[in-house]
C-alpha positions as CSV (number, residue, x, y, z in Angstrom):
1,M,40.7,-63.9,52.1
2,S,44.0,-63.0,50.5
3,T,47.4,-63.5,52.0
4,P,50.9,-62.8,50.6
5,T,52.3,-65.5,48.4
6,S,53.8,-68.4,50.4
7,P,57.2,-69.9,49.6
8,L,55.2,-73.1,49.1
9,F,54.4,-72.0,45.6
10,A,58.0,-71.5,44.7
11,Q,58.9,-75.1,45.4
12,H,59.3,-76.9,42.1
13,Q,62.1,-79.4,42.7
14,R,62.0,-82.3,40.3
15,L,63.2,-84.6,43.2
16,Y,60.9,-85.4,46.1
17,E,62.3,-87.5,48.9
18,H,64.0,-90.4,47.0
19,N,62.0,-90.0,43.8
20,R,63.8,-89.5,40.5
21,F,60.9,-89.0,38.1
22,V,57.7,-88.1,40.0
23,Y,57.2,-85.0,42.1
24,P,54.3,-83.0,43.6
25,V,53.6,-79.3,43.1
26,V,51.0,-77.1,44.6
27,S,49.9,-75.4,41.4
28,R,47.7,-72.4,41.3
29,R,47.0,-72.8,37.6
30,S,45.8,-76.3,38.5
31,R,43.9,-75.0,41.5
32,G,45.4,-77.8,43.6
33,V,48.1,-80.5,43.6
34,S,49.7,-81.4,40.3
35,I,51.9,-84.6,40.2
36,G,54.6,-84.1,37.7
37,V,56.1,-86.9,35.6
38,N,59.6,-85.8,34.5
39,L,60.4,-87.5,31.1
40,N,63.6,-85.5,30.7
41,P,65.7,-86.3,33.8
42,D,68.9,-85.6,31.7
43,K,67.8,-82.0,31.5
44,V,68.1,-82.1,27.7
45,C,65.6,-79.9,25.8
46,N,65.1,-79.1,22.1
47,F,64.4,-75.4,23.1
48,D,66.9,-73.2,24.9
49,C,64.5,-70.5,26.2
50,I,66.0,-67.4,27.6
51,Y,63.6,-67.5,30.5
52,C,64.0,-71.2,31.3
53,Q,63.7,-71.8,35.1
54,V,65.2,-75.3,35.1
55,D,68.7,-75.4,36.8
56,R,70.9,-76.7,34.0
57,V,74.1,-75.8,35.8
58,Q,73.8,-78.6,38.3
59,A,74.3,-82.0,36.6
60,S,71.4,-84.5,36.6
61,E,71.7,-87.6,38.8
62,T,69.6,-89.6,36.4
63,R,69.9,-89.7,32.6
64,F,67.4,-92.2,31.4
65,V,63.7,-92.7,32.1
66,E,63.1,-96.0,33.9
67,L,59.5,-97.0,33.2
68,D,59.0,-99.3,36.2
69,A,60.5,-96.7,38.5
70,V,58.2,-94.1,37.1
71,L,55.1,-96.2,37.7
72,A,56.1,-97.3,41.2
73,E,56.8,-93.6,42.2
74,L,53.5,-92.5,40.7
75,D,51.6,-95.2,42.5
76,H,53.2,-94.2,45.8
77,M,52.6,-90.5,45.2
78,L,49.0,-91.0,44.4
79,R,48.6,-92.8,47.7
80,L,50.3,-89.9,49.5
81,V,48.1,-87.3,48.0
82,T,44.8,-89.0,48.1
83,S,45.3,-90.2,51.7
84,G,46.3,-86.7,52.8
85,E,49.7,-87.9,54.1
86,L,51.5,-85.5,51.8
87,F,50.1,-82.6,53.7
88,R,51.5,-83.9,57.0
89,T,55.1,-83.5,55.6
90,P,57.0,-80.3,56.4
91,Q,57.2,-79.2,52.7
92,F,53.4,-79.3,52.3
93,A,52.0,-78.8,55.7
94,A,51.2,-75.1,54.9
95,T,49.1,-76.0,51.9
96,P,45.7,-74.2,52.2
97,E,42.7,-76.5,52.6
98,P,41.1,-75.5,49.2
99,L,44.3,-76.6,47.4
100,R,44.5,-80.0,49.1
101,R,43.0,-81.7,46.1
102,L,44.6,-83.7,43.3
103,N,43.9,-81.9,40.1
104,D,46.2,-83.6,37.6
105,I,49.1,-85.8,36.6
106,A,51.3,-83.7,34.3
107,F,53.9,-84.8,31.8
108,S,56.4,-82.0,32.3
109,G,59.8,-81.7,34.0
110,D,63.2,-80.6,32.8
111,G,62.7,-80.6,29.0
112,E,60.2,-81.3,26.3
113,P,58.3,-84.4,27.3
114,T,57.2,-85.4,23.8
115,T,60.9,-86.0,22.8
116,Y,60.7,-89.1,24.9
117,R,60.8,-91.9,22.3
118,N,58.2,-94.1,24.0
119,F,55.8,-91.3,24.8
120,D,52.7,-93.2,23.7
121,E,53.6,-96.2,25.9
122,I,54.3,-94.1,29.0
123,V,51.0,-92.2,28.6
124,A,49.1,-95.5,28.4
125,R,50.8,-96.9,31.5
126,V,50.3,-93.8,33.5
127,A,46.6,-93.8,32.5
128,E,46.4,-97.4,33.8
129,V,47.8,-96.4,37.2
130,K,45.3,-93.5,37.4
131,R,42.4,-95.9,36.6
132,R,43.6,-98.4,39.1
133,H,43.3,-95.7,41.8
134,G,39.8,-94.9,40.7
135,L,40.8,-91.3,39.7
136,A,38.7,-90.8,36.6
137,D,38.1,-87.1,37.3
138,V,41.9,-86.4,37.7
139,K,43.3,-84.9,34.5
140,L,46.3,-86.1,32.5
141,V,48.0,-82.9,31.3
142,L,50.7,-82.6,28.7
143,I,52.8,-79.4,29.1
144,T,54.5,-79.0,25.8
145,N,56.3,-76.6,23.4
146,A,54.3,-78.3,20.6
147,S,57.4,-79.0,18.5
148,M,56.9,-82.8,18.3
149,L,53.1,-83.1,18.3
150,H,53.2,-84.3,14.7
151,R,55.3,-87.5,15.5
152,P,53.3,-90.7,15.2
153,Q,54.1,-91.9,18.7
154,V,53.0,-88.5,20.1
155,V,49.8,-88.6,18.1
156,R,49.0,-92.0,19.6
157,G,49.8,-90.7,23.1
158,L,47.5,-87.7,22.6
159,A,44.7,-90.1,21.7
160,T,45.3,-91.9,25.0
161,L,45.2,-88.5,26.7
162,D,41.8,-87.8,25.1
163,A,40.4,-91.1,26.4
164,N,41.6,-90.4,29.9
165,N,40.4,-86.9,30.8
166,G,43.5,-85.4,29.1
167,E,44.4,-81.9,28.2
168,I,47.2,-80.2,26.2
169,W,48.9,-77.1,27.5
170,A,50.8,-75.8,24.4
171,K,53.3,-73.1,24.6
172,L,52.9,-70.1,22.2
173,E,54.8,-67.0,23.2
174,A,55.5,-65.1,20.0
175,G,53.7,-63.6,17.1
176,T,56.7,-63.3,14.7
177,D,59.5,-65.6,13.8
178,A,62.1,-63.0,14.9
179,Y,60.7,-62.8,18.5
180,Y,60.2,-66.6,18.6
181,Q,63.9,-67.1,17.8
182,L,64.9,-64.4,20.3
183,V,63.0,-66.1,23.1
184,E,63.1,-69.9,22.3
185,R,66.5,-70.2,20.6
186,T,65.8,-73.3,18.7
187,S,66.4,-74.8,15.2
188,I,62.7,-75.9,15.1
189,P,60.8,-73.5,12.7
190,F,58.1,-71.3,14.2
191,R,55.8,-72.5,11.4
192,Q,56.1,-76.1,12.6
193,V,55.0,-75.2,16.1
194,L,52.1,-73.2,14.8
195,E,51.0,-76.0,12.5
196,N,51.3,-78.6,15.3
197,I,49.2,-76.5,17.7
198,A,46.5,-75.9,15.0
199,A,46.4,-79.6,14.1
200,A,46.1,-80.7,17.8
201,A,43.4,-78.1,18.4
202,R,41.3,-79.3,15.5
203,V,41.0,-82.6,17.4
204,R,40.3,-81.4,20.9
205,P,40.1,-78.1,22.8
206,I,43.6,-77.1,24.1
207,V,45.0,-74.6,26.5
208,I,47.6,-72.0,25.3
209,Q,50.3,-71.0,27.8
210,S,52.1,-67.8,27.0
211,L,55.0,-66.4,29.1
212,F,55.9,-62.8,28.4
213,M,58.8,-60.9,30.0
214,R,61.0,-57.9,29.8
215,I,64.2,-58.5,27.8
216,A,66.9,-56.0,28.7
217,G,64.3,-53.9,30.3
218,E,61.9,-53.9,27.4
219,P,58.5,-55.6,27.4
220,P,57.1,-57.1,24.1
221,S,56.2,-54.4,21.6
222,P,52.6,-53.6,20.8
223,A,53.3,-54.9,17.2
224,E,54.6,-58.2,18.6
225,L,51.6,-58.6,20.9
226,S,49.2,-57.8,18.0
227,A,51.0,-60.5,15.9
228,F,50.6,-62.9,18.8
229,A,46.8,-62.3,18.7
230,D,46.8,-62.8,15.0
231,R,48.4,-66.2,15.4
232,L,45.7,-67.2,17.9
233,N,43.0,-66.0,15.4
234,E,44.7,-68.1,12.7
235,I,44.5,-71.2,14.8
236,V,40.8,-70.6,15.5
237,A,40.1,-69.8,11.8
238,S,41.6,-73.2,10.9
239,A,38.9,-74.9,13.0
240,G,41.2,-75.1,16.1
241,Q,39.6,-75.0,19.5
242,I,41.3,-73.0,22.2
243,R,39.7,-73.4,25.7
244,L,41.9,-70.9,27.5
245,V,44.9,-68.6,27.0
246,Q,47.1,-68.5,30.1
247,V,49.2,-65.3,30.2
248,Y,52.0,-65.3,32.7
249,T,55.4,-63.9,33.5
250,V,58.7,-64.9,35.1
251,A,58.3,-66.1,38.7
252,R,61.6,-67.7,39.5
253,K,65.3,-67.2,38.5
254,P,65.5,-67.4,34.6
255,A,68.4,-68.6,32.5
256,E,69.4,-65.1,31.4
257,A,70.0,-62.2,33.7
258,S,68.5,-59.8,31.0
259,V,65.1,-61.5,31.6
260,T,62.8,-59.9,34.3
261,P,59.1,-60.1,35.1
262,L,56.4,-57.9,33.7
263,T,54.4,-55.9,36.1
264,D,50.9,-57.0,37.1
265,A,49.4,-54.2,35.0
266,E,51.4,-55.3,31.9
267,V,50.2,-58.9,32.3
268,D,46.6,-57.6,32.6
269,A,47.1,-55.5,29.5
270,I,48.1,-58.6,27.4
271,V,45.1,-60.5,28.8
272,E,42.8,-57.7,27.8
273,L,44.4,-57.6,24.3
274,V,43.8,-61.3,23.9
275,R,40.2,-61.0,25.0
276,H,39.4,-58.1,22.8
277,S,41.3,-59.2,19.7
278,T,40.4,-62.9,19.7
279,R,37.3,-63.2,21.9
280,L,39.0,-66.1,23.6
281,P,39.0,-66.6,27.4
282,A,42.2,-65.5,29.0
283,E,43.6,-65.5,32.5
284,P,46.5,-63.7,34.1
285,F,49.2,-65.4,36.2
286,Y,51.5,-62.8,37.8
287,G,55.1,-62.9,39.1
288,S,56.3,-63.5,42.6
289,S,54.8,-60.5,44.4
290,E,51.1,-61.3,44.1
291,T,48.5,-62.6,46.5
292,I,46.5,-65.7,46.3
293,S,42.9,-66.3,47.4
294,F,42.5,-69.0,50.0
295,D,38.7,-69.0,50.0
296,G,38.5,-71.7,47.4
297,T,37.9,-69.3,44.5
298,A,40.4,-68.4,41.8
299,S,42.1,-65.2,42.5
300,D,43.2,-62.8,39.8
301,A,46.6,-63.0,41.3
302,Q,48.4,-66.2,40.5
303,S,52.0,-67.0,39.5
304,S,53.6,-69.1,36.8
305,D,54.2,-72.4,38.6
306,R,54.4,-74.7,35.7
307,T,56.2,-74.2,32.4
308,A,56.7,-76.4,29.4
309,T,60.4,-76.1,29.4
């Protein structure tokens, strides 16, 4: 059974009740509830993406990550979700039954989580909380722009992820340096991102998340998309393992007014290009006008409900 998209899936506030760091999201890409851990409450990011859907106009109430508070909020949130109490609240009462499952704890939020200087420590402590609740099957997910994956403390954190049913969702949204700079607006070289993704993928299978959009009315060019497929093939050729490529588009208000969503057909065309040119599995995640299957199976129509930055 398919129904129009509910406002439930557009709720991605980083604050829940009185929490400052931990928040729940009904995530269609996760096929259930994802508990976010915001390691960038100051809203500072090392990318300045033109499509960013974080509200950076409103000042943050919290500037620093407080580890004890993070762990206490996570402990409480895990109890709310696993007991079903979360779904008795007004915000989550409309959650379809098939999505009332805890899929993951995601390091995400209002910036790039791997810029947090004690990243390895917080991953280890969050993993301890997960084990204490007996949630071995619940994933630990890192949603990242891949810019800092080479840092020693991040490498150590990734090893902890690996030991605790972890998964990396790495952002790759360009095939050329020019398009990368147009979209991401960062001083971090495109080559560094590509090398970091390849190095991480040589250690474990990763997920690639790729947001494409119209910029001033224009979708990415065929040449750009072909170059994007080439970058994926280069990662695989270097012995990198890509489990899935998620292709999605803008679903909420972006940073720049010139950014608008692709049509469903345009998203589908990119997915088919990836499948044909790379032989990698790819899934579409559409904009805000799609439908979602409530019968417990994955619908072809799903929106972008989690982004790296």
